[in-house]
C-alpha positions in Angstrom: -126.0 76.3 -85.9 -124.6 72.8 -86.3 -123.7 71.7 -82.4 -119.4 72.1 -82.2 -117.2 69.0 -81.9 -115.4 68.1 -78.7 -111.7 68.0 -79.2 -110.8 66.8 -76.0 -109.9 63.4 -77.5 -107.3 64.7 -79.8 -105.7 66.8 -77.3 -106.2 70.2 -79.2 -105.2 68.5 -82.8 -108.0 70.2 -84.4 -106.7 70.5 -88.0 -105.8 67.7 -90.4 -102.0 68.8 -90.9 -101.6 69.1 -86.7 -102.7 65.1 -87.0 -100.5 64.3 -89.5 -97.5 66.2 -88.1 -98.8 64.0 -84.4 -98.8 60.7 -86.1 -94.9 61.7 -87.4 -93.8 62.4 -83.8 -95.5 60.0 -82.0 -95.1 57.1 -84.4 -93.0 57.8 -87.0 -92.2 54.1 -88.5 -95.7 52.9 -88.1 -96.8 52.7 -92.3 -98.9 55.6 -93.5 -99.6 54.9 -97.3 -98.7 52.3 -100.2 -98.6 52.6 -103.6 -98.5 49.5 -106.2 -95.9 50.5 -108.6 -94.9 48.3 -111.3 -96.3 45.3 -109.6 -94.2 46.3 -106.3 -96.0 47.8 -103.0 -93.9 51.0 -102.0 -94.3 52.0 -98.0 -94.2 55.6 -96.4 -94.2 55.5 -93.1 -96.1 58.7 -91.0 -92.5 60.1 -91.0 -91.8 60.1 -94.7 -95.4 61.1 -95.0 -94.9 64.4 -93.0 -91.4 64.9 -94.8 -93.1 65.2 -98.0 -95.6 67.6 -97.1 -93.6 70.0 -95.9 -91.8 70.2 -98.7 -95.0 70.4 -101.1 -96.1 73.0 -98.6 -93.4 75.0 -99.0 -92.8 74.1 -102.7 -96.2 75.8 -103.1 -95.7 78.8 -101.0 -92.5 79.4 -103.2 -94.5 79.6 -106.2 -96.6 81.8 -104.8 -99.8 79.7 -103.2 -101.0 81.5 -100.1 -103.9 81.6 -97.3 -107.7 81.1 -99.3 -106.3 79.6 -102.4 -107.8 76.8 -103.9 -106.0 73.6 -105.6 -107.2 71.5 -108.0 -106.5 67.8 -107.5 -107.2 65.8 -110.6 -106.2 61.5 -110.9 -106.6 58.5 -109.5 -105.8 57.8 -106.0 -102.2 58.5 -105.6 -100.0 59.0 -102.3 -98.7 62.1 -103.2 -102.6 63.6 -104.7 -103.1 62.7 -101.0 -100.3 64.4 -99.7 -100.8 67.7 -101.5 -104.5 68.0 -100.1 -102.5 68.1 -96.5 -99.7 70.5 -97.9 -102.7 72.6 -99.3 -103.9 72.8 -95.7 -100.9 73.7 -94.1 -100.8 76.7 -96.1 -104.5 77.5 -95.0 -105.5 76.6 -98.4 -108.7 74.3 -100.0 -108.1 71.5 -101.8 -110.4 70.8 -104.4 -110.6 67.4 -106.0 -112.4 66.9 -109.2 -113.6 63.5 -111.2 -110.5 62.1 -113.2 -112.6 60.2 -115.3 -114.7 63.6 -116.6 -113.7 65.2 -119.9 -112.2 68.8 -120.4 -115.6 70.4 -120.6 -116.8 68.7 -117.3 -113.6 69.9 -115.6 -114.1 73.7 -117.0 -117.3 74.6 -114.6 -115.4 73.7 -111.2 -112.3 75.2 -112.4 -113.7 78.2 -113.6 -116.3 78.4 -110.0 -113.5 77.7 -107.6 -110.8 80.3 -109.5 -108.5 77.8 -109.2 -104.5 78.9 -109.2 -102.9 75.7 -108.7 -103.4 72.2 -109.9 -102.2 68.7 -109.5 -102.7 66.4 -111.5 -101.4 62.1 -111.7 -100.4 61.9 -115.2 -99.9 63.4 -118.8 -103.8 62.6 -119.7 -104.9 64.7 -117.4 -102.1 67.8 -117.9 -103.7 67.5 -121.5 -107.3 67.8 -120.5 -106.2 70.8 -118.4 -104.1 72.4 -121.7 -107.0 72.1 -123.7 -109.2 74.6 -121.4 -106.7 76.3 -120.1 -107.3 79.6 -122.5 -110.8 79.6 -120.4 -108.8 79.6 -117.2 -107.2 82.8 -116.7 -106.5 82.5 -113.2 -104.8 79.3 -113.5 -101.1 79.8 -112.7 -99.1 76.7 -112.4 -99.9 73.0 -113.1 -97.6 70.2 -111.1 -98.0 66.5 -112.0 -97.1 63.2 -110.5 -96.4 60.6 -113.1 -93.7 62.2 -115.9 -94.1 59.7 -118.6 -94.8 61.1 -121.8 -93.9 64.7 -120.4 -90.5 64.8 -121.7 -91.0 67.2 -124.4 -93.9 69.4 -122.5 -91.7 72.6 -121.7 -94.2 75.0 -120.8 -93.0 77.4 -117.7 -96.2 76.6 -115.7 -95.3 72.8 -115.3 -93.9 71.2 -112.4 -92.3 67.8 -111.7 -93.8 67.2 -108.3 -90.1 65.8 -107.6 -88.8 69.0 -108.7 -91.6 70.9 -106.4 -90.5 69.3 -103.7 -86.7 70.1 -103.9 -87.6 74.0 -104.3 -90.1 73.1 -101.0 -86.9 71.7 -99.1 -84.6 74.8 -100.0 -87.6 77.0 -99.1 -87.8 75.2 -96.2 -84.1 75.3 -95.0 -84.1 78.7 -95.5 -86.8 79.6 -94.1 -87.4 76.8 -91.0 -90.3 78.3 -88.6 -91.9 79.2 -92.0 -94.2 76.6 -92.1 -94.7 75.9 -88.5 -96.2 79.0 -88.2 -98.7 78.3 -90.9 -99.9 75.6 -89.4 -100.3 77.0 -86.2 -102.4 79.5 -88.0 -104.9 76.9 -88.8 -108.3 76.6 -87.4 -110.9 74.1 -86.5 -113.4 75.8 -88.5 -111.3 76.9 -91.7 -112.4 75.5 -94.7 -110.6 72.0 -95.2 -111.9 70.8 -98.7 -114.5 71.8 -101.3 -116.3 68.8 -102.4 -118.3 69.5 -105.8 -121.6 68.1 -106.0 -123.1 65.6 -108.3 -124.7 68.3 -109.9 -128.1 65.8 -110.7 -130.6 68.4 -110.6 -128.8 71.5 -112.2 -125.0 73.0 -111.7 -122.9 71.3 -109.4 -122.5 73.1 -106.1 -118.9 73.3 -104.2 -119.6 72.2 -100.4 -117.5 74.1 -98.1 -116.3 71.3 -94.8 -114.4 72.2 -92.6 -111.5 70.6 -90.2 -114.1 70.2 -87.3 -116.7 68.6 -89.2 -114.5 65.9 -91.0 -113.3 65.1 -87.8 -116.2 65.1 -85.9 -117.6 62.6 -88.6 -114.3 60.5 -88.5 -113.9 60.6 -84.9 -117.8 59.5 -85.0 -117.0 56.4 -87.1 -114.0 55.1 -85.3 -116.6 55.5 -81.8 -118.5 53.5 -83.2 -116.6 50.8 -85.1 -113.7 50.9 -82.9 -111.1 51.7 -85.8 -107.5 51.8 -84.7 -104.1 52.7 -85.6 -104.2 48.9 -87.1 -105.7 49.0 -90.2 -105.5 48.9 -93.9 -108.0 50.6 -96.3 -108.0 50.0 -99.9 -108.4 53.6 -101.6 -109.6 53.2 -105.1 -112.9 55.5 -104.9 -112.8 58.6 -106.8 -110.8 61.2 -104.5 -113.7 63.7 -105.4 -116.2 61.6 -103.6 -117.1 62.5 -100.2 -116.9 58.8 -99.0 -113.6 58.2 -100.4 -112.4 61.4 -98.3 -114.0 60.4 -95.1 -112.8 57.0 -95.3 -109.2 56.9 -96.8 -108.2 61.3 -95.9 -109.7 61.9 -92.6 -110.6 58.8 -90.4 -106.8 57.7 -91.5 -105.4 60.8 -89.8 -108.1 60.4 -87.2 -107.2 57.0 -86.3 -103.6 56.9 -88.0 -104.3 53.6 -90.5 -103.1 52.8 -93.4 -104.1 54.1 -97.0 -103.2 51.7 -99.7 -103.8 52.9 -103.1 -103.9 50.2 -106.1 -101.6 50.1 -109.6 -104.8 50.9 -111.6 -108.8 50.8 -112.3 -107.8 47.5 -113.6 -105.6 45.9 -111.1 -108.2 46.9 -107.9 -109.4 42.7 -107.8 -106.0 42.1 -107.7 -104.6 44.3 -105.3 -107.4 44.3 -102.9 -106.6 40.3 -102.4 -103.2 41.2 -102.0 -103.7 43.8 -99.3 -106.6 42.0 -97.7 -108.0 45.2 -95.8 -109.6 45.2 -92.9 -111.8 48.2 -93.5 -113.5 48.3 -96.6 -115.8 50.6 -98.1 -117.7 50.8 -101.7 -121.1 52.2 -103.0 -123.3 49.3 -104.4 -122.8 49.1 -107.8 -119.2 47.8 -106.7 -120.8 45.0 -104.1 -123.3 44.2 -107.3 -120.5 43.7 -109.5 -118.4 41.5 -107.3 -121.6 39.6 -106.9 -122.3 39.3 -110.4 -118.5 37.9 -111.0 -119.2 35.3 -108.4 -122.3 34.3 -110.1 -121.0 34.3 -113.4 -118.1 31.8 -112.4 -120.8 29.3 -110.8 -123.0 29.2 -114.3 -119.5 28.0 -115.5 -118.5 25.6 -112.4 -119.5 22.0 -112.6 -123.3 20.3 -111.4 -121.6 19.0 -108.4 -119.6 22.1 -107.0 -123.1 24.4 -108.2 -125.2 22.1 -106.0 -122.6 22.5 -103.2 -122.6 25.9 -103.8 -126.4 26.2 -103.4 -126.6 23.9 -100.9 -124.7 26.1 -98.5 -125.8 29.0 -99.9 -129.1 28.3 -98.2 -127.8 27.6 -95.0 -125.9 30.8 -94.9 -129.3 32.6 -96.2 -131.0 30.4 -93.1 -128.3 31.4 -90.4 -125.5 33.4 -91.9 -126.8 36.6 -90.5 -127.7 35.9 -87.0 -124.3 33.9 -86.3 -122.7 37.2 -87.8 -124.6 38.9 -84.6 -124.3 36.7 -82.4 -127.8 35.5 -82.0 -128.8 32.1 -81.2 -128.5 29.6 -83.4 -129.3 25.7 -83.8 -126.6 23.5 -83.0 -127.2 21.3 -86.8 -127.2 24.8 -88.6 -124.6 25.9 -86.8 -122.2 22.8 -87.6 -123.8 23.2 -91.2 -122.4 26.8 -91.6 -119.2 26.0 -89.6 -118.6 23.0 -93.1 -119.9 25.9 -95.5 -117.5 28.2 -94.4 -114.8 25.6 -94.6 -115.7 24.7 -98.3 -117.7 27.9 -99.0 -117.8 30.6 -97.5 -113.6 31.3 -96.4 -112.5 30.6 -100.0 -115.0 33.1 -101.7 -114.5 35.8 -99.2 -110.6 34.8 -100.1 -111.4 35.6 -104.2 -113.1 38.8 -103.1 -110.3 40.0 -101.1 -112.6 40.3 -98.0 -110.8 37.6 -95.9 -109.3 39.9 -93.4 -112.3 42.6 -93.2 -113.7 43.9 -89.5 -115.9 46.4 -91.1 -117.3 46.9 -94.3 -119.8 49.8 -95.4 -121.8 50.1 -98.2 -123.2 54.1 -99.1 -123.7 56.2 -102.0 -127.4 54.8 -102.8 -129.8 52.4 -101.7 -128.6 48.3 -101.5 -131.3 45.8 -102.5 -132.0 44.3 -99.4 -131.1 40.7 -101.0 -127.9 41.5 -101.9 -126.6 43.6 -98.6 -127.9 40.5 -97.0 -125.7 38.1 -99.1 -122.9 39.4 -98.0 -123.2 39.2 -93.9 -124.6 35.6 -95.1 -121.3 34.7 -95.5 -119.7 36.1 -93.0 -118.9 39.8 -94.4 -119.9 42.2 -91.3 -121.4 44.6 -94.2 -123.0 47.7 -92.5 -124.9 50.7 -94.5 -124.3 54.4 -93.5 -126.3 57.3 -94.5 -124.9 60.8 -95.5 -124.4 63.0 -98.2 -121.7 65.6 -99.4 -122.9 68.3 -97.4 -122.9 66.0 -94.2 -119.4 64.5 -94.7 -121.4 61.4 -95.3 -122.1 61.4 -91.7 -125.5 61.1 -90.3 -126.7 57.3 -89.8 -124.4 53.9 -88.9 -125.4 50.6 -87.9 -123.5 49.6 -85.2 -122.7 45.5 -85.0 -125.5 43.7 -83.3 -128.1 46.3 -84.8 -128.1 45.9 -88.4 -131.0 45.7 -90.5 -131.3 45.1 -94.2 -134.1 47.6 -94.7 -132.6 51.0 -93.0 -129.4 52.7 -93.2 -128.5 52.4 -89.0 -129.1 54.9 -86.0 -128.6 58.6 -85.8 -124.3 58.8 -85.8 -123.2 60.0 -82.6 -123.5 64.2 -82.1 -126.4 63.8 -85.0 -130.1 64.5 -84.6 -132.4 63.7 -87.0 -136.0 64.7 -87.4 -138.6 63.7 -90.3 -140.4 66.9 -91.6 -144.8 66.6 -91.9 -143.7 66.0 -96.0 -141.4 63.3 -95.1 -138.1 64.9 -96.1 -135.0 64.1 -93.5 -133.6 66.8 -91.7 -130.4 66.9 -89.8 -128.0 68.7 -87.7 -125.0 68.2 -86.1 -121.0 69.2 -86.3 -120.5 67.3 -89.8 -123.0 70.2 -91.3 -121.3 72.5 -94.6 -120.1 75.5 -94.0 -121.3 77.1 -96.7 -121.8 76.3 -100.7 -118.8 78.2 -102.1 -120.1 81.9 -103.3 -123.8 80.6 -103.4 -125.1 82.4 -99.8 -128.8 81.6 -101.8 -128.3 77.8 -102.0 -127.0 78.0 -98.1 -129.7 79.9 -96.9 -132.1 77.4 -98.7 -130.7 74.1 -97.7 -130.4 74.7 -93.8 -133.7 75.9 -91.9 -133.8 78.5 -89.1 -133.7 75.4 -86.6 -130.2 74.9 -88.4 -131.4 71.7 -89.7 -129.9 70.3 -93.3 -132.7 69.4 -95.6 -131.3 66.3 -97.2 -133.6 65.9 -100.0 -134.4 62.3 -99.1 -138.2 61.1 -97.9 -137.9 58.4 -95.1 -139.2 57.7 -91.7 -137.7 56.4 -87.9 -138.4 52.9 -87.2 -139.6 51.8 -83.5 -135.9 51.4 -82.8 -135.2 54.6 -83.8 -133.3 53.1 -87.4 -134.2 55.0 -90.3 -135.4 54.2 -93.1 -134.9 55.6 -96.5 -137.6 55.9 -99.1 -136.1 57.4 -101.7 -135.0 60.7 -103.2 -138.0 63.2 -101.8 -138.3 64.9 -105.5 -138.4 61.2 -107.1 -141.5 60.3 -104.6 -144.5 60.3 -106.5 -147.8 58.5 -106.4 -149.5 56.6 -109.3 -152.8 57.6 -110.8 -154.8 55.4 -108.1 -153.1 57.4 -105.6 -150.6 54.8 -104.4 -146.9 55.7 -103.6 -144.3 55.6 -106.2 -140.7 55.0 -105.1 -138.8 54.3 -108.5 -135.4 53.8 -106.7 -137.1 51.0 -104.1 -138.0 49.0 -107.6 -134.9 49.8 -109.0 -132.6 48.4 -106.6 -134.8 45.2 -106.2 -134.2 44.8 -109.8 -130.3 45.5 -109.9 -129.9 42.3 -107.5 -130.0 40.3 -110.8 -126.7 39.7 -111.9 -128.2 40.2 -115.7 -129.9 43.6 -114.9 -126.9 46.5 -114.3 -129.2 49.7 -114.1 -132.5 50.2 -114.5 -135.1 53.3 -114.7 -138.8 53.0 -113.7 -141.7 55.2 -114.8 -145.1 55.5 -113.1 -145.9 59.2 -111.7 -149.3 60.3 -112.4 -149.7 57.5 -114.5 -151.6 54.2 -114.6 -148.8 51.8 -114.1 -144.9 51.2 -113.6 -143.0 50.6 -116.8 -139.1 50.3 -117.0 -136.0 50.8 -118.9 -133.6 48.0 -118.2 -130.3 48.1 -118.9 -128.1 44.4 -119.3 -125.2 43.3 -117.8 -122.9 42.6 -120.8 -120.6 40.1 -118.9 -123.9 38.3 -116.9 -125.8 38.1 -119.6 -123.2 37.5 -122.7 -121.6 34.6 -120.1 -125.1 33.4 -120.2 -125.4 33.4 -124.2 -122.9 31.9 -124.7 -123.4 29.0 -122.6 -126.8 28.9 -124.5 -125.0 28.9 -128.0 -126.4 32.5 -128.5 -124.0 34.2 -131.0 -124.6 37.9 -131.1 -122.2 40.8 -132.3 -122.1 43.6 -129.5 -124.4 45.4 -126.6 -127.2 46.3 -129.1 -127.7 42.9 -130.5 -127.5 41.2 -127.4 -130.0 43.6 -125.4 -132.1 42.6 -128.7 -132.3 39.1 -128.4 -135.6 37.2 -127.8 -133.8 35.2 -125.4 -132.4 37.8 -123.4 -135.6 39.5 -123.4 -137.3 36.4 -122.5 -134.9 35.8 -119.3 -134.9 40.2 -118.4 -138.7 39.1 -118.1 -138.6 36.7 -116.1 -136.4 38.5 -113.4 -139.1 41.3 -113.4 -141.8 38.9 -112.9 -140.0 37.7 -109.7 -139.7 40.8 -108.2 -143.3 41.7 -109.0 -144.3 38.7 -106.9 -142.4 39.9 -103.9 -143.9 43.5 -104.5 -147.3 42.1 -104.3 -146.8 41.3 -101.0 -145.0 44.7 -99.5 -148.1 46.7 -98.5 -146.3 50.3 -99.2 -145.2 49.5 -102.9 -147.9 46.8 -103.8 -148.9 48.9 -106.3 -145.6 49.7 -107.9 -145.2 46.3 -109.9 -144.1 46.7 -113.7 -146.4 45.9 -115.7 -144.2 46.9 -119.3 -140.3 47.1 -120.1 -137.7 47.2 -122.6 -133.8 46.6 -123.0 -131.9 49.6 -124.2 -129.8 49.7 -126.9 -126.8 51.4 -125.1 -125.7 51.2 -122.2 -126.8 54.6 -120.1 -123.0 56.2 -119.4 -122.0 59.2 -117.8 -119.9 60.7 -121.0 -123.6 60.7 -122.1 -125.1 63.2 -119.7 -127.6 60.3 -118.4 -125.4 59.3 -115.3 -123.4 61.6 -112.9 -119.9 60.8 -112.2 -121.2 58.3 -109.4 -123.3 56.5 -111.6 -126.5 58.4 -109.8 -129.5 58.5 -112.6 -130.2 61.8 -113.9 -133.9 60.7 -114.1 -135.4 64.2 -116.1 -132.8 64.0 -118.6 -132.8 60.3 -119.3 -137.1 60.6 -119.2 -136.5 63.6 -122.0 -133.7 62.0 -124.3 -135.9 59.0 -124.1 -139.2 60.6 -124.3 -140.2 58.9 -127.6 -139.7 55.3 -125.9 -142.1 55.8 -122.9 -144.8 57.0 -124.9 -144.4 53.6 -126.3 -144.4 51.9 -123.2 -147.9 53.8 -122.1 -149.4 53.8 -125.5 -149.7 49.6 -125.6 -146.8 49.2 -128.3 -145.3 46.3 -129.1 -141.7 48.2 -130.7 -140.4 51.5 -131.1 -137.2 52.2 -133.7 -134.8 54.8 -131.7 -131.7 56.7 -132.8 -129.3 58.2 -130.1 -126.1 59.9 -130.3 -123.2 59.0 -128.1 -119.9 60.0 -127.3 -117.1 58.1 -127.3 -113.7 58.1 -125.4 -111.6 59.7 -127.4 -114.1 62.7 -127.7 -115.8 61.6 -131.1 -119.5 61.0 -131.5 -121.6 58.6 -133.0 -124.6 57.6 -133.5 -126.8 53.9 -132.1 -130.3 52.7 -133.8 -132.5 49.8 -132.9 -136.1 48.8 -133.4 -136.5 48.1 -129.5 -139.3 45.1 -128.7 -141.4 46.0 -125.7 -143.2 43.5 -123.8 -146.3 43.5 -121.2 -144.9 41.5 -118.0 -147.0 39.1 -115.4 -148.0 41.1 -112.0 -149.7 39.4 -108.8 -152.9 40.3 -106.8 -152.4 42.5 -104.1 -151.6 40.1 -101.1 -154.0 41.1 -98.1 -152.7 42.6 -94.8 -153.2 40.5 -92.1 -156.6 41.4 -90.0 
């Protein structure tokens, strides 16, 4: 069984509602949450949040919400949605956040599986989604909405404005003043505090039931390693349904007491990031890839002198920036050059990225390319990797300061045990493990072995320093026909370091060579094309341009040259590739909502293209159905060109 968390440092405050009310008691005027609304930052103190959570909880109780009920939460990161999480927990209920960009049909399974009776949603768009499928949700009784815009003519009795709910709750609280305190006292650390659904890369999503104890243990461990305190700020912009946001924005803010900042919208995140200047930042690799791409596009548009200066100081940063960040010995000349570079390049660049105040930044959710990782550390951003799953509260490995490696995900976090199975699978044990999969005892039994270790499904090994190196998903690691290891994710991450490559999918298991699908980044490649006076009519047209294909070919050949010197994957150099005629899209079921590739689905959907790659063809026609944002369907067709790529002799190991 998982080891139990030690709550001594929390003085018995071993549930999230107790932590919330303790903050309100000891530091009532400190900022707990901020939200940018109509261009102005609004602030709620811990006292404000506690009062609203109390009102929301009592409001829910007056509607019939009771211990054990599940509350769906759908929308962008909003203070009232985070408060409703706490409100449900106060009553012994379980918040179930859903991905806000999912269409109604995708939400249906989770809402049915969780037997949701109550839902809190952000706005009219999310209300409309629930109304679209409500006749298939007989258990759904009440929908609360946060933003009243567009809701004037909605008169269904089961719809409630969040402020009306709070007023109901305040009346209930005045009439039953001891009710909520008693409910909070009934809470136990082993109660389920949240249910997060897996992304469903290999089947239907599963509801991961995590306890207060598990997430508090993870939050405590992270705070211990990174010396987190109450004075920090975090920008909460990642989906509330993602385990990373729940750990960093919800659990750690309640354990440490730092401030959650909610951006005005998805489009204003970069602006809001610069305004807030968070001290603590978390993003999946795709966000860091996108930020770097925007920097590289800007530098393409800069004058020759600025480009030369940028390239010179980036060479300096690459040479010694990481060592300076880690406090290692660096020559006086390099240190002076870096100081100058910080004045002219790195400091302004960190400011543009909104990372001037960051003390620690983390990335997780997928492997990050070593080159991308090193770039951020080289310019003075303390970017580190962590490793975990939904089933482990995103908490298995952390990288302590001074022990950061680009090719590992760190050492076992406090309270975590790691073991490598005979087949190379990573097994983990600790207080952060899931309690169960909701209504799936079979899946729960399959995921935890007789010794209490959770089977992560990842293949990896521990290096000489005890740091974990993840190779790939265990199910994705295969072998080429010559017996050499084939780890597609490893190769794909190297390809995605290039700003022109948005997504890559590699094939090679049981085959004699590796071939790849490429998605271009339309912003970066479009900018590249415009600077060369290459006209194009849209993504499909741009993706098929001969000049674009040659440019991508050059990128792949550079990756191959590097792979030739990596004994583990030297045989996995890409031999042939094509650029897809459409972007891989969660709405077309090709990616999960967290933008993980659904490999099996893609292999089946684009079988004709894979066959063409391995048959030696120079082109292949394909027509693909796509879904538009408004629900309509259409078709995209193209005659795709297939190119051969130069490969390199495998470097011999030193004797």
